[in-house]
N, C-alpha and C positions, 0 to 999 in steps of 0.2 A: 536553646531548642538542641535536645536530644532525641535524635530519631529511635534510640530504643527505648527511650519511653514513651513515643507516638503510639496511641492503639489504634490508628488506620492503618500503619505500618505494620503494626506487629500481628493485625486481621491476616494481611497480603502477604506477610512472610509465613505464617504457619497453613496456610493452602499450599497444597500438593499436589505434582500433576503428576496422574497418576496413566499409567499405559495400560491400557486394555486391546483385544484385538485389533487392529486396521484402523488404532484409534488413541484417544486420550480421554480422562473424566478427572474430577475435582475430587479433593477428597477432605477433610478438616476445616470444613467449611467456616465460616461464622455465625451464628444464628441470626445475625442483622448487621443492614452496612454501618459503615463506621465513618465517623467523621472524628478527625481532632485538629482542632483551632489555636495557633501558635501565637501570630503577631498580624492578624486581621487587619488592625487599622492600621497597616503601612500600604496598604493598596487602595490606589488612587480610587476617586467616585470615579466614572466616566463609562456611561454607557457605549456598547460602541454602537453606531447606528445603521445602517445600509449604505449611504454614501463615505463611510469607515471601510465596510467590504466591499464594495465596488469600486476603490482608489486603492485597495491595501497591495496591488502589486506593482505602485509605482510610489508609495510610499516607503522611504530606507528607512522609518523609525518604527515599523511593526508588518508582522508577519502573522497575518489574522486568521489564517485558513490553513490545512493542510500542503494541499502545494502551489500554495504562497499569493495563491490570488484563482478566481472563478477559472481559469484557463490553463490552470496546474501547469505551468511554466517551469517553476521553480525555481524564481529568476530573484532576484534582489537587486533594488537599484541604490545598497550604500555601497560607495565608489573610493570606501579609504585604503582597502586593500585591493594591490594591484599586482601584475604580473611580475614589475620591477622592486618592489616592497616585498612579499610576501613571504621570502627567506627569513623576517623580520617578525611575521605572527607568533605570539608568544601564547601560552597558558596562563589563562586568566582565572580558574578556577574548576576543581572536582567538585561536584556533590556525589555521593555513595545515596543513592535511593533507596535502600535498605532493603528493598524483597527480592533483589536476584535475581526473577524468572526473566520470562521472556521479553528483550529491548527492542523491539522494531519501530517506535515511535518518533515520529517528527512532532518537537513541542510545537507551541504557538507562543507571539508575544504581543503582549496589547501595549500601545503606548504610553508614555507617562514619568510622573519622577514621583517611584522610581518605575520603570518598564516592568510588568507583571509578565511573568512565564506560566503558562498552564502545557503541564510535561503529564503523558501517561507512560503505564508501562502492564504486562500482565502481573496478577490476573486482575483486572480491572480494577487500576492502582490511578489515582488522580491528584495528582499537588500543584499549587500557588506557590510559586516561586518570587523573590524578589531575584530580578534577572540580574540586578546592575552585582549585588553581592553574593550571590546564591544561595541566601537562606530559605527555610521554608517558613509559607506563613499558612497554610492548611495541609492536610491531607483527607484525602478519601480513601476507602475500598468501599467497594460495592458486595455484595453476598449474594451469590448464585446459588440457585437449587443444588439440590445433592446431584440430581442427574443429568447434568449439560452434559452432552459428547460432543466432542471435538475431534476435528481428523485431523489435526498441524499444530498444534499449540494452544497457550492461551495467552493469543498475541493482544494487545492493543495498539493500535497505530497512529491515534493522533485522539484530539478536542476539537469540538467548534466550539463560537464564541457569539454572542449577540446579545442585545441589552446588555442584561444585568444577571445575564446566565455562560454558564458553560454545558455544553453538550459532548455526551459521551456514548457509544455503541455499549455493550454490557454481553458476555460471553451464551447467553439464556437470549439471544434475538433482539435482547431490546434497547431501547433509547433513554438516555435518564439523564433530566438537568439539575444541574446544580445550582446554588446562589454563588455567583464567582465571587464575591466578598469574603462569604463565611463557609463556602465546601460542602453547606447544608442540601440536602434534597430537595428539588422542588416540585416535582412529579417524575413519572416511570411510566413505560409503555412498553408493553411488550408488543413484537408486529410480529411473530411465527411462533409456536409449539416449540420448542426444544426438545419434550421428547422424544419426534420423529427425526430428530437430527441438524433443526433451524439454529444457526450461531449468529455471533457477529463479531467482528474485531478490527473495523478498518474505523476512523475519520470520518463523522459525519459532517454534513456541508449546510449550512444556512444561508437561504436568498429569500428576501420578501415576508420575512417572518415565517419563512416554511420552513423545517426540515428534512432533507433531504437522507434518507439509506435506503439500506439494500438485502441482502440474504446470503445468506451463505450458507453449507451442508451438501455439496455438491458431491462428495463422495454418499450418501447417503436417501436418494433417490426422492429428493424433497423437488418441489415445485418451484423455482424461483421467480422472485419478483423484486420491484421497485415499489417502496413508498415513501408518500409524505406525508408529516406530522406539523401540528401547529404548532411553533414554538412556543407559544403564552401557556397552552393549558397539555401539553400533547396528544392531542386528538386527532382521529387519521383523518387528511382531507382527500389523501386517494391510494390506491392499493393495487397496484397494475401486478401482471403476472408477464413473463420476459417469453415466454411461447407462444403464439397466435392459436388460438385451436385451428384454424383450416391448412396449418401448416406441418401437422403433426396425423399420423396413420392410428386410427384406434385408442386402446386403453396407451401408449406407450406417453403419450405426454402426460398421465399423472406423478409418473415416475421421472421422467426428463431433463430436471435438475436446470440448465442453464442459468445459474445464480451469478449476482451480482453481487462481488463481495472485497471490490474494491470503490473508493468515493471515487460519485460522476464528478465530469465537466460540466459549468454552467456557461452556456452562450448567452450573455445577454439581450445581445442585440436581437437574437432570433427565438427568444423565450423560450430554448431548448436545454436538454441536457443532455452530455455521452457519456454512454457508460460500459466497463467493458462485461462480455457476457463469457462464462464459465464453461465446464466442460460439458456435453447430454452425459443421461446416464441411464442405464452403468455405463463407468466409466469405458471398458476396452472391449464390452460384445454389443457391437452394434446389432447385431440380429433379428435383439427384440423392437429395436427400433429403425425401420426403415426409413426412405428419406433423408435429405439432405441435413435433417432436424433445426432445423432455422430457428431463432439465429445464433446459436451453440458458439463457443469459440472464436468472436467476433465483437462487435463494437452493435448498438443498439444506441435508438437518438428513440427518448419521449416526450413530450410538451411539458414545459412547467407546471402548469395550469390544473392541467386534467389525466396528465401520464399516457396521453394517447400516444403508441409506435407512431413515429414520424418513418424509419428507414434502418435497415438490418444489414450489415456486413460480416462476410463468416471467411476466417481463415482459414479453414479446416474443417467444411463441410464433411457431415457423418462420421465425424472423428471418433476412432479407439484407438487414440495414444495417450488419451489426458492434454490436449494439448491447448489448455484452459487461455485464452487472452483477458489477462486479470489486473496486468496494470493500468493505472489511472489512462485517459486519454488527454491528449495533450492539442489547445487552440490554440493559431499561430494566424497572426491578422495578416494579410496583404503580404504575402510573397508570390514570388514568379514562376510558375512552371507554365513550362513550354511557350515563354514570352507574353503570357497575361499575367495578371496580378490576380490574385484570388484569396482566400481564406482556406483553411487546409485544417482538419481532424488528424494526428498523427496516434497509429497505434501500435503497440507492438507486443506478439504474443509468444506462445511458446514455440510457435513456427520455427522462430529464429530468423526473421523478415520484420523490417517495418511499413508500414500501411499509410499511404498520404488517403485521406478521401476526402471528397466533394461533404461538404456541411450542411447542404439541402438536401442532395438526394443520396448520397451514402456510395458515390461512384466511385470507383478507384482513379485514382490519378498516374499514381507507381509506387512500387514495388520495389523498395530497396536494394542492394547486394544484399547478402548475408552477411550475421551480424554473428551467428557462430557456424561451426561447420555442418554439413548434412549429408549422415552415414548410414543409409538404409530408411531412409528420407520415404514416410508414407507405404514403407514395407507392411504386408499384413499377414501376423500370425497364423499358424495352424490350429484352425476352431477343434482340436483332438484332447490334449490332455498337457498337464503344468508341465510337463517335461518338454515343451516343444518352446522353444527360449528364441525371442531377435532382437541379438543386438543394436543399437539404435544411439543415434545423437543428430539432432538433441534430446535428451531423455527425457521423461515427465518435469522435472524440474524448470526446465528450459534449456534454450529458447528465453527468453526475457518472462519471468512467470510474475508475483508481483511487482517488484522493484521499480518506484516511479521514475522516470526518465526525467531529465533537464530539458530546457532549449533555451539557449542564449539567444537575444536580439541582436548583440552585441555582433558576435559569431556568424548567426546565421544555422546553429549547428542545434542539433538533438542529439542527447546524449543517452546511451542505455548499457544496463548488464545486461547480461546475456548466457546463460549456461552454455558450458559444452563440450557436457560428459556424457560417455558412454553406460546406459541401463541395458539390462534383458529384462524384456514383457513378454508377459505369457497368459492366455486365455484362462479361465476359469465358470463351467456353469452355475449360475446363480439366480434364487430367486429372489424377487421383493420382500423383505420382513421389514418393517417400519420399525423405524429405530436404528436397526443393524447397518452394517457397510453396504454399500451396492456398487462393488466396483466390476463385478465381472471378469477378474483378472488379476494380475499383480506385479510387480517390479522387483527384478533386484540390485540392488545399488552396491557395489559398483556390480557392469556386467562381469559374465563368469569370463570372458574372453575378450581382451579390448580389440577394435577393430584398426587393423594394420594402418590404417587412411590416420588416425585420430591422433591429432598433434600435441598430443600431450598435458596441456594446457584445460583447467579446468571450468574458467570462466575468461570473457571476452570484454572488455570493457571497450563502446565504439563510438564515434562522432558519427554521424549520419547527417548530410547534405539534406533535407526534403524537399529542395529544388528539384532535384535530378538521384535522391536515392543513392548518392555517391555516398560511401564508407570513407570518411577524409584520412581517419586515424584512428587503430583498435591499441588499446593495451591489454597485451596477453598474460593472462595471472594462474602460477603455478602454483598448487595447491592439496592440503589434502581436504580442505573443505570449501564449500559452496559458498559464492559471495553472495548478500543475502539483504542489500541495504539501497537504497537508491543515491540519485545525486542531484546535486547545486550547483548553480552559475550565477554567474556577477556579471554586473554592467561593466566592470572593466576588462571581463572576457576571461577571467578564471572559472574552472569547475571543479567543486570540492567531490571528494569521493571515498567514502570509506570501504579497507579489503575482508577478505576471512582469514588474512593474516594478520590485522591488527594495525592496518597501517592506515593512518589519514591522511590523504594526499591532494596536494592544489597543483590540476594539472594546467598547463597554457590551452585555453581551451582552440585554440585555432591549433595547433601542432602537437598538442600530445606527450608535451614533454611535460615531466614531472619537475616542478618548480619546488615544494618542499612536502614535507612528510615528519608527521608525529607516528613514533611505533606506542601501541599498547600491549599487553601482553594476552589478551582475547580479540577476539575478533567483532569488528563491526558490523552489526545486521540492521542498522537503523538507517534515517538518511536525515542530512545536515540542513541545516536552514541559517539564518543572519537577519538582526537589524544594527540600527546606526540610534548611539546615545548620545543627544546633541545635550544636555547638560555634563557627559562626560567625555563627550566629543572622543569617540572611540565608537569603531565595528567590533561587533561582535560574531562570534560562528558557535554555534551550539551541535555536537550527535548526543547520540546516546552510543555508547559502549558496552555492549556484552551480546556474546551467542543466541540463538534462537536455537530450542532444543530439538525441532524435526529435523532430522534427515542433514546429519552431518554438516550442523551449523557450526560446532563448535561449542566450548565451555562457556558456560551462561559468566556473565559478569550484575554489574547494578550501578553503573557511573555515567554521572550525565558530564561530560567534558566541556567549557563554554574556554575558546579562546577571543582575544582583541589583540585588538590593534587602535592608538591614538593617532590622531593626525598628527 
């Protein structure tokens, strides 16, 4: 099997990401979606049922959803690799995915003989892979329309699986269902109008036969929403706006954004989902949207069956700094806070703190110590001209942007990436124009003058105790690029993370010591995952390697790297 003869790979490779004013579009698109089959008979017939999904976070042989489980702890129970032997971890294989575009995804793995991996990357490209041998069994490229508008890259961060299907979001704000044995398209549903700025880049999640997806387009004056689709046929079950009408003044809600552009977290016990909520619109001009602009830049909870809003929490009310809260929420059960055992929803946004929330009512248990510096934080810019700048830390990339955190039941700590770099922010007057950027200002990266108090490290990787909010340890990283991927924890107390310097690192989760590193020649902008193969008696760890094209994430790449260790 040669990828150079793969029509789906060729179609994805020929798509060009073209920069336009304050965003991107795609050119040289295929006329229709393309599936290329190679050795599909090797995929074991095993329909993924709800029991498998509910138990995947406890099953070392599987990683069936983006966050490793509904609670999004990104923790594997595979226990072959330990702090004592991780220095013996070896590269099993490298696979060139052949498209060389944005590599921000986390693969999923369905157990079997062999285990099957479903891997995605930009632009809307999906592969089924024999995870044991690293051989492609089928490839698929979705054909988006020519007028797609993208703020930040042609990302695709992962897939969901249920029954005999794989589900992937599409750049034109849709969801496509593929036969997971053949790669052939089963159905497609568009959830919003891409011509006004909606798009989709995250991994959906499936629960009880329903596919849950969100909305992107927070730089284009759209109205954020979450949607639930029937997994069998793609029919819309419910569609709920994120901005309650009684919380907004006048017509400001119409273009108020509040998009939800990362994978929601599902609480099976309470029958609700927790989702991060992005910036209000326009990003930097709050004069046209008086009030707190609830629930932007925070956490929103909805009923799984109806989509009815339960509660919301804001990290940056009436935000004018683009302090989205984008990373997936982490649900942790039975931890001790103030002497009592409780469940907690952990969120971190661009503000540079971690927030521990009550899952029933949404009140704040604890705000952590800072996970990045705060310089000129909350400083208002002058609404006079573009010549009036304010250098501030964290800049608009964060704090914690979309990078998913992980949580370790073994160490009791949560792990967060946070950007720590000064940018200049300025205001400009803009009116809403459908399909055009609606920023109300802009950013200069880097800042013209670095604040004296800045410590010189562009990124912090921090371990936070959610019981107390204490930052237990922190790895401060110097680089020319932002760290752009998330982490994974293991039941043996390790934490894996990839850096913008091309280092794939295994940390001691308790101390933060670097126990093992593997060097690549391009940045890692993705989040790792792991599984155990009982037939090979090996634990595997996989990570996609390559930069993201937006905002100094470094050069591109197209590598899927898989490491392993035998029992």
